[in-house]
C-alpha positions in Angstrom: 29.2 -15.2 17.2 27.8 -15.5 20.7 24.1 -15.0 21.5 24.8 -11.6 23.1 26.5 -10.3 20.0 23.8 -11.7 17.7 21.2 -10.0 19.9 23.0 -6.7 19.6 23.4 -7.0 15.9 19.8 -8.0 15.3 18.6 -5.2 17.6 20.7 -2.7 15.7 19.2 -3.9 12.4 15.7 -3.7 13.8 16.4 -0.2 15.1 17.7 1.0 11.8 14.6 -0.4 10.0 12.3 1.4 12.4 14.2 4.6 12.0 14.0 4.3 8.2 10.2 3.8 8.4 9.8 6.9 10.7 12.3 9.4 9.2 12.5 9.0 5.5 9.9 10.1 3.0 9.9 6.7 1.3 9.7 4.9 4.7 6.7 6.9 5.7 5.0 6.2 2.4 5.7 2.5 2.8 4.4 2.6 6.4 1.2 4.4 5.4 0.5 1.9 2.6 1.1 -1.0 4.9 -1.3 0.4 7.5 -4.0 1.1 4.9 -3.7 -2.4 3.5 -3.8 -3.9 6.9 -6.9 -1.9 7.8 -8.7 -3.1 4.7 -7.8 -6.7 5.4 -8.8 -6.4 9.1 -12.2 -5.1 8.2 -12.8 -7.9 5.7 -11.7 -10.6 8.1 -13.7 -9.1 11.0 -16.8 -9.0 8.8 -16.2 -12.5 7.6 -15.8 -13.9 11.1 -18.8 -12.1 12.5 -21.1 -13.0 9.6 -20.2 -16.7 9.6 -21.3 -19.5 11.9 -17.7 -20.1 12.8 -17.6 -17.1 15.2 -19.0 -19.2 18.1 -16.1 -21.6 18.0 -13.4 -19.2 16.7 -9.9 -19.8 18.1 -6.8 -17.8 17.4 -5.4 -20.5 15.1 -8.6 -20.4 13.0 -8.4 -16.6 13.0 -4.8 -16.5 11.8 -5.6 -19.1 9.0 -8.5 -16.9 8.0 -6.2 -13.8 8.0 -3.6 -15.6 5.8 -6.3 -16.6 3.2 -7.7 -13.0 3.2 -4.2 -11.5 2.8 -3.4 -13.9 -0.1 -6.6 -12.9 -1.9 -6.0 -9.2 -1.2 -2.4 -9.4 -2.3 -3.3 -11.0 -5.7 -5.8 -8.2 -6.3 -3.4 -5.4 -5.4 -0.1 -6.9 -6.7 1.7 -7.0 -3.3 5.2 -8.2 -2.7 5.8 -11.2 -0.4 7.4 -9.0 2.4 4.4 -6.7 2.5 2.1 -9.7 2.6 4.0 -11.1 5.6 3.9 -7.8 7.5 0.1 -7.5 6.9 -0.4 -11.0 8.2 1.5 -10.1 11.3 -0.3 -6.8 11.9 -3.8 -8.3 11.3 -3.1 -11.5 13.3 -2.1 -9.4 16.3 -5.7 -7.9 16.3 -7.1 -11.2 17.6 -7.9 -9.7 21.0 -10.1 -7.0 19.4 -11.9 -9.6 17.3 -12.3 -11.8 20.4 -13.9 -8.9 22.3 -16.3 -8.4 19.4 -17.2 -12.1 19.4 -17.8 -12.0 23.1 -20.1 -9.0 22.8 -22.0 -10.8 20.0 -22.4 -13.9 22.2 -24.2 -11.9 24.9 
């Protein structure tokens, strides 16, 4: 299969998944749980970053490693599946810019 066909196929699968999350009752429930868990983990990680001495030298790589550890701990407590853990890691890791802005404000 050529790259173009693979792209169309994967785009179709992604579109179908997004439609499922937005239109079905089960998909909406899954999405809501995912966002709630991600918000909890983000709050914990942000507090951990800002309360530690590491915030002065925090890089994105250190932040992502901290997110992974926090998600692993949170997942054990809440009995999460691996797929949900991976989604939460992606969601919270993408919040690096917000944490960075918070760090920059604290430096001033």
